[in-house]
C-alpha positions in Angstrom: -10.1 0.0 -82.6 -11.2 -2.4 -80.3 -7.7 -4.2 -80.8 -5.6 -0.9 -81.3 -2.8 -0.8 -78.9 -3.4 2.5 -77.6 -7.0 0.8 -76.5 -5.7 -2.3 -75.3 -3.2 0.1 -73.6 -6.1 1.9 -71.8 -7.8 -1.0 -71.2 -4.6 -2.6 -69.5 -4.6 0.0 -67.4 -7.3 0.4 -66.3 -7.1 -3.6 -65.3 -3.6 -2.4 -63.5 -5.9 0.0 -61.1 -7.9 -2.8 -59.8 -5.0 -5.3 -59.7 -3.2 -3.1 -57.5 -5.6 -2.1 -55.1 -6.5 -5.8 -54.6 -3.0 -6.6 -52.8 -3.4 -4.4 -49.6 -6.2 -6.5 -48.9 -5.5 -10.3 -50.4 -1.8 -9.5 -48.5 -3.9 -9.1 -45.2 -6.0 -12.4 -45.5 -2.7 -14.6 -45.6 0.5 -13.0 -45.3 3.1 -15.1 -45.5 1.2 -17.2 -48.2 0.7 -14.0 -49.9 4.7 -13.4 -49.6 6.0 -16.8 -51.0 3.2 -16.8 -54.2 5.4 -13.4 -54.3 8.8 -14.9 -54.8 7.6 -17.7 -57.8 8.4 -15.8 -60.8 4.9 -17.8 -63.0 2.7 -15.5 -60.5 4.4 -12.7 -62.0 4.1 -14.3 -65.2 0.2 -15.0 -64.5 -0.5 -11.4 -63.2 0.8 -10.0 -66.3 -0.7 -11.5 -68.3 -4.5 -11.7 -66.9 -3.9 -7.5 -66.8 -2.5 -7.7 -70.5 -6.0 -10.2 -71.1 -8.3 -8.0 -69.4 -7.5 -5.1 -71.4 -8.1 -6.7 -74.5 -11.5 -7.8 -73.0 -12.5 -4.8 -71.7 -11.6 -2.3 -74.8 -13.7 -5.3 -77.0 -17.0 -5.7 -75.0 -16.4 -1.6 -74.5 -16.4 -1.3 -78.3 -19.2 -3.8 -78.7 -21.2 -1.7 -76.2 -20.5 0.8 -78.8 -22.8 3.7 -76.7 -21.9 7.0 -74.8 -24.2 6.5 -71.8 -24.2 2.9 -71.7 -20.8 2.8 -71.9 -20.4 5.1 -68.7 -23.5 3.3 -67.4 -21.0 0.2 -67.4 -18.3 2.7 -66.2 -20.3 3.2 -62.7 -19.7 -0.3 -61.7 -16.3 -0.4 -62.0 -16.2 2.8 -60.2 -17.9 0.3 -57.3 -15.6 -2.3 -57.1 -12.8 0.2 -57.5 -14.4 1.8 -54.1 -15.0 -1.0 -52.1 -11.4 -2.6 -53.1 -9.8 1.4 -51.4 -12.4 0.7 -48.3 -10.3 -2.6 -47.5 -7.2 -0.6 -47.9 -7.8 2.0 -45.8 -8.5 -0.8 -42.9 -5.6 -2.2 -43.6 -3.6 0.3 -43.6 -4.4 2.3 -40.5 -4.4 -1.2 -38.9 -1.1 -1.9 -40.0 -0.1 1.6 -39.0 -1.4 1.5 -36.0 0.4 -1.5 -34.9 3.6 -0.4 -35.7 3.9 2.5 -33.9 2.3 1.2 -31.3 2.7 -2.4 -30.8 1.1 -3.2 -28.1 -2.4 -0.9 -27.9 -2.4 -1.6 -31.7 -2.8 -5.7 -31.0 -5.4 -5.5 -28.0 -6.7 -3.3 -30.8 -6.8 -5.1 -33.3 -8.5 -7.9 -31.4 -11.2 -6.1 -30.2 -11.6 -5.2 -34.8 -11.4 -9.0 -35.1 -13.8 -9.7 -32.3 -16.1 -6.5 -33.0 -16.7 -7.8 -36.9 -16.8 -11.7 -35.9 -19.9 -10.6 -33.4 -23.4 -12.0 -35.4 -24.7 -8.6 -34.0 -21.9 -6.4 -36.6 -23.6 -8.6 -39.5 -27.3 -8.3 -38.0 -27.2 -4.7 -37.9 -25.6 -4.2 -41.8 -28.3 -6.7 -43.2 -30.7 -4.4 -41.7 -29.4 -1.2 -42.2 -29.2 -3.0 -46.8 -32.8 -3.8 -46.4 -33.3 -0.8 -45.5 -31.3 0.7 -48.1 -33.1 -1.4 -51.0 -36.5 -0.7 -49.8 -35.8 3.3 -49.1 -36.1 4.4 -53.2 -39.7 2.2 -53.1 -40.4 4.4 -50.3 -43.9 6.9 -50.9 -42.6 9.6 -49.5 -45.0 12.5 -49.8 -42.8 15.3 -50.2 -43.7 16.8 -53.4 -40.3 16.5 -55.6 -38.0 16.2 -52.4 -38.2 12.0 -52.1 -34.2 12.4 -53.2 -33.6 14.0 -50.3 -35.2 12.3 -47.5 -33.6 9.5 -49.2 -30.7 11.3 -48.4 -31.0 12.5 -44.8 -32.5 8.4 -43.6 -29.5 6.7 -45.3 -27.3 9.5 -43.1 -29.4 9.0 -40.4 -29.7 5.0 -40.0 -26.1 4.5 -40.9 -25.5 6.6 -38.2 -27.8 5.2 -35.3 -26.9 1.9 -36.3 -23.6 1.9 -36.0 -23.7 3.8 -32.7 -25.6 0.6 -31.8 -22.9 -1.5 -32.9 -20.1 0.3 -31.3 -22.1 1.3 -27.5 -22.8 -2.4 -27.3 -19.7 -4.4 -28.3 -17.7 -1.5 -25.9 -20.2 -2.3 -22.7 -20.5 -5.7 -23.5 -16.8 -5.9 -24.1 -15.0 -4.6 -21.1 -17.2 -4.9 -19.0 -17.2 -8.8 -19.7 -13.0 -9.2 -19.3 -13.5 -6.6 -16.0 -16.1 -8.8 -14.6 -15.0 -11.8 -15.9 -11.0 -11.3 -14.1 -9.5 -12.1 -18.4 -9.0 -7.8 -17.8 -5.7 -9.7 -15.2 -4.4 -11.8 -18.0 -3.9 -8.6 -20.6 -2.3 -6.1 -18.0 0.0 -8.9 -17.4 1.7 -9.3 -21.0 2.4 -6.8 -19.3 0.1 -4.5 -21.2 -1.1 -1.6 -19.3 -4.0 -0.6 -18.7 -3.8 2.6 -21.1 -3.1 0.6 -23.9 -6.2 -1.5 -22.6 -9.0 1.2 -22.5 -7.1 3.0 -25.9 -6.4 0.2 -27.4 -10.3 -1.7 -27.0 -11.5 2.3 -28.0 -9.8 1.7 -31.5 -11.2 -1.1 -32.2 -14.6 -0.3 -31.9 -13.9 2.5 -33.4 -12.6 1.5 -36.4 -15.5 -1.6 -36.2 -17.9 1.0 -36.3 -16.2 2.4 -39.2 -16.3 -0.9 -41.4 -19.9 -0.6 -40.8 -20.2 2.5 -42.2 -18.0 2.4 -44.4 -19.5 -0.8 -45.8 -23.3 1.0 -45.9 -22.4 4.0 -47.5 -20.9 1.6 -50.3 -25.0 0.6 -50.6 -26.2 4.0 -49.5 -24.1 5.4 -52.9 -25.7 2.4 -54.6 -29.4 4.1 -53.7 -28.0 7.6 -54.4 -27.1 6.6 -58.2 -30.8 4.7 -58.1 -33.2 6.7 -56.8 -33.0 9.3 -59.0 -32.8 7.0 -62.5 -36.3 5.4 -60.9 -37.7 8.6 -60.2 -36.5 9.6 -64.3 -35.2 12.3 -62.8 -31.0 11.8 -64.0 -28.7 13.4 -61.7 -27.2 15.4 -64.1 -23.3 15.6 -65.4 -20.3 16.9 -62.6 -19.3 20.1 -64.1 -15.7 18.8 -64.7 -16.9 15.7 -67.1 -17.2 17.2 -70.6 -13.8 18.7 -69.9 -11.9 15.9 -69.3 -13.6 14.0 -72.4 -12.0 17.4 -73.9 -8.4 17.2 -72.4 -8.2 13.3 -72.8 -10.1 13.2 -76.9 -6.7 11.3 -77.7 -7.8 8.1 -75.8 -10.2 6.1 -77.3 -13.5 7.7 -77.4 -14.7 4.4 -75.7 -12.3 3.5 -73.1 -11.9 7.3 -72.2 -16.1 7.0 -71.4 -15.4 4.2 -69.4 -13.2 5.6 -67.1 -15.4 8.6 -66.8 -18.5 7.0 -65.8 -15.8 5.1 -62.6 -16.1 8.8 -62.3 -18.8 9.4 -62.1 -19.3 7.4 -59.4 -16.3 8.4 -57.3 -17.5 11.6 -57.6 -21.1 10.8 -55.9 -19.2 8.9 -53.3 -17.6 12.6 -52.5 -20.7 14.3 -52.6 -22.4 11.0 -49.6 -18.7 11.8 -47.1 -19.1 14.6 -45.9 -22.7 13.1 -44.2 -21.5 9.9 -43.8 -18.3 12.1 -41.7 -20.8 13.8 -39.4 -22.1 11.0 -38.8 -19.1 8.6 -37.7 -18.1 11.8 -35.2 -21.1 11.3 -34.1 -20.4 7.2 -33.3 -16.7 8.8 -31.6 -18.1 10.5 -29.2 -20.9 7.7 -28.0 -18.2 5.9 -28.1 -15.7 7.6 -26.1 -18.8 7.8 -23.7 -19.6 3.9 -23.2 -15.9 3.0 -23.1 -16.0 5.6 -20.1 -18.4 4.4 -18.4 -17.9 0.5 -19.0 -14.9 1.3 -16.2 -17.1 0.6 -14.1 -20.6 0.1 -14.9 -22.0 -3.4 -16.2 -23.4 -3.0 -19.5 -27.1 -2.9 -18.9 -26.6 -0.1 -16.9 -24.0 1.5 -19.9 -26.1 1.3 -22.5 -29.1 2.3 -20.2 -26.6 6.1 -19.6 -25.7 6.4 -23.4 -29.1 6.3 -24.9 -30.0 9.4 -22.2 -27.3 10.6 -23.4 -28.4 10.3 -26.7 -31.5 12.2 -27.0 -30.4 14.7 -24.6 -27.6 15.4 -26.1 -30.4 16.2 -29.0 -32.6 17.3 -27.4 -31.1 20.6 -25.0 -31.0 23.2 -27.9 -34.6 22.5 -27.9 -35.7 22.6 -24.0 -33.4 25.9 -24.0 -35.2 27.6 -26.6 -38.6 26.2 -25.6 -38.4 27.2 -22.4 -36.4 30.4 -22.1 -37.7 32.6 -20.4 -40.8 30.7 -19.2 -40.0 27.4 -16.9 -36.0 28.6 -14.9 -35.6 25.7 -13.5 -35.6 23.8 -17.1 -34.3 26.1 -18.9 -31.6 26.3 -16.2 -31.5 21.7 -16.4 -31.5 22.2 -20.5 -28.6 25.1 -20.2 -26.4 22.4 -17.5 -27.0 19.3 -19.7 -26.2 21.5 -22.5 -23.0 22.4 -21.2 -22.0 19.2 -19.5 -23.5 16.9 -22.4 -22.1 16.4 -26.2 -24.2 19.0 -29.1 -25.0 16.1 -31.0 -27.1 18.8 -32.8 -24.0 20.0 -34.7 -23.5 16.5 -36.4 -27.0 16.8 -37.9 -27.2 16.9 -41.7 -30.9 17.2 -42.1 -31.5 21.2 -42.4 -28.3 21.1 -44.8 -29.7 19.2 -47.1 -32.8 20.5 -46.8 -32.2 23.8 -47.8 -32.6 24.6 -51.9 -29.3 27.1 -52.0 -26.7 25.1 -50.5 -23.5 27.2 -48.8 -20.2 27.9 -50.3 -17.8 25.1 -50.7 -15.3 27.1 -48.4 -17.6 27.6 -45.8 -18.7 24.3 -45.4 -15.9 22.7 -45.6 -14.3 24.9 -42.0 -18.0 23.8 -40.9 -16.8 19.9 -41.0 -13.2 20.1 -39.3 -14.8 22.2 -36.6 -17.4 19.9 -35.8 -14.6 16.8 -36.2 -12.1 18.8 -34.2 -14.9 19.3 -31.4 -16.1 15.9 -32.1 -12.0 14.3 -31.3 -11.2 17.2 -28.5 -14.9 15.6 -26.8 -13.7 12.0 -27.2 -10.5 12.7 -26.1 -12.0 14.9 -23.5 -14.2 11.9 -22.4 -11.4 8.8 -22.6 -9.3 11.0 -20.7 -12.0 10.5 -17.4 -12.7 7.0 -18.5 -8.8 6.6 -17.6 -9.3 8.8 -14.3 -12.2 5.9 -13.3 -10.1 3.1 -14.2 -7.3 3.9 -13.0 -7.7 2.1 -9.2 -10.6 -0.3 -10.6 -9.8 -3.1 -8.5 -9.2 -6.2 -11.2 -8.7 -8.9 -8.9 
């Protein structure tokens, strides 16, 4: 069965999927060298031989493993690798589209993105997040069987906080230093307008923060997979698993279980996306505020202001509720800050995680859409305010 044509064909298809997913990010590493390599017929021959050889090897190894659960288990790393490659492909595609439709602003965004991911601060925060992810399953939470929910909530919050810290610091340093160091004048003479400069800086820093969110989110999914196994409480199988096994019964069993294991990983990725999306929306809003303030304020003042906005954005609803009918001045100030500052409590997924009964999917997706729209609109308003401040800023 290991050497049956169908098994080899299915194994080659799985290898081909990984190969195709690797092409975009490999091309981005060296565009000219990649084009030259593709023009060589020998390169295509080696690629085809590698895919077929990988299919043979995969079918043989899975047939040796044999056991259904173990094959499913080894399918999850396959899904993890595919997940990582698709994440890299996403950034390659987004940057390519931005450069195509917005050449000047896209060039500024690409430079800001490269500057952001080359900073030691970026990788230091990534390492901090990864270390936290590694130790989080082993911490005692004393939650009487709700440790998994605590790991979820802490993971979402840590990823959001690290991305916010990076985005605000990177924007404050980059924009303030370019304005105060007079290097922004050089950019304006390219010619790059002030609007393209500011929005390009915002987009590039936002993409760097999204990359940090993606890297930490990939590690977070590993934690969500490992934690139930560590607690001897395996996650329930997805509802689609058995119907898919019956529908594709003609596929060799070992290859099918391996592919379904990869599907289980991607299913776990999908379940973690809402929390990562809400956290990234918060990053988007705070970064827009930091970019707007960086046009007028020095880095330290900008950081302190964003920190105050972060705390007030989370505390103002609580202050309104506590002071209602008791402290009129406090209530007025809380309502004022609640109307002016972003409602960061909308981006918190903690109350939903703690619920025993989850909301209907349609209502939850509608809520996610409304919160994402709110984040986009608030960010647009903050950036418009920043453009007004930047328009008459003396750069000489």
